[in-house]
Steps between C-alpha positions, in 0.01 A plus 500: 500500500825336605582238761472141615138389538425358846186284518328453837215252536198520727377338821485122496676486163857435386722634226344240269185712490704776331694269266288553188514877536872481565552308175321772304707771668826314439403437137461875458866539596479584870723352769271348763512370856192302607529495879353220711423569865297339778168681517278284719705473819654843548404865535528754220815637662664157519402421141654831393820412687517170311460676166758761598751228587444328165558827317805583708744414223368788289704819501351790692489716188360228272159608366211265578140490377243304701215294356284383789186301574280570804711463819811543287405864453487558874839333540634736234374794704676357807822494295447846348812658647737205469563478127521722195141448383423669169126424506249221538208325336268368770233237432206500743689655793302547825646847545222602737467161662254230398153455643512144372822439696348659809196274483681175416764557770214465749445140384739285705593236236571767238697709749708193588555414133594847376689632801571844650532686170130434433409675824722795413341536158164553667592857590661798326877448464725762657789440262638773269336574167600283202779630275404709198407463227241268649250317281218308667306223325162414652305183425125519436393133473340486849411145616661234280555124509878540512473713816295295753528758783323747272182293530519522877530877462204505264284301743613720789440821304849633555477722192213724391302371203629768261853508636796432271706212641685182407340282766764592759608865459280787382582804290472731800732275704760476224539858375764702684533878497856456377395307190580659165281270289214254553352238269231235540503147362222239494696259719476332838734568790643150467588517130542870427873458440434250219237702314610605152390859562703512821808375319457767234451771763810398696715494187366841399576636846855367495556661161339838562428540873124492440214300353441721196144508368395236754593728787275703725589802710492389868334830588206401283463176695469690825273773362249282316266234628583135447229476237657785305843343536382187324399709203825692455751215518495181303720196457861561405 
């Protein structure tokens, strides 16, 4: 693949959360732009406008490749038609909305803390499909100490017992019909971008446009049960 790599962080995070991954990408020879935007006080549309403004110095024809985490993937979809996207690697994107976001947005202190984007993530986004090739990395660690909200979800029973999820976003919520490759990593939603397998998968995607032997046909994800999906895809 060819282009500048644009990194977009998730809800309640900053560009610092993507810094380790950015260093690996830059060390592999890629030009990078790790974009910081306000995520907790604005809507998805306004966040996308902020990112668009920050990327405004890029030439219209300049090829870009997105590497996104969670909300960052939805912002990418909102910007689908604005730049010359050559593809994307999405980590834990709530492409079909997030039941966890829907539930937590009903808790007043969390809704106040996380802002309007959290409410929007509780339902299916209406934005365009992500650019292709599109690789999606799904975490499978479920409730973890580094992701405190995941314990609330576990107590509440947000996810089914056998469901594949990272404590915040599930496999079924992440996979998009436009995806060209899917892989699963034993990581939490909070730290998926720092996991060694994730780093390897992203670098492989940037080089080849796919995850290689770690990949899984998105059609298989939709056709098989969650239990079967666990068996046919391992760590990267």
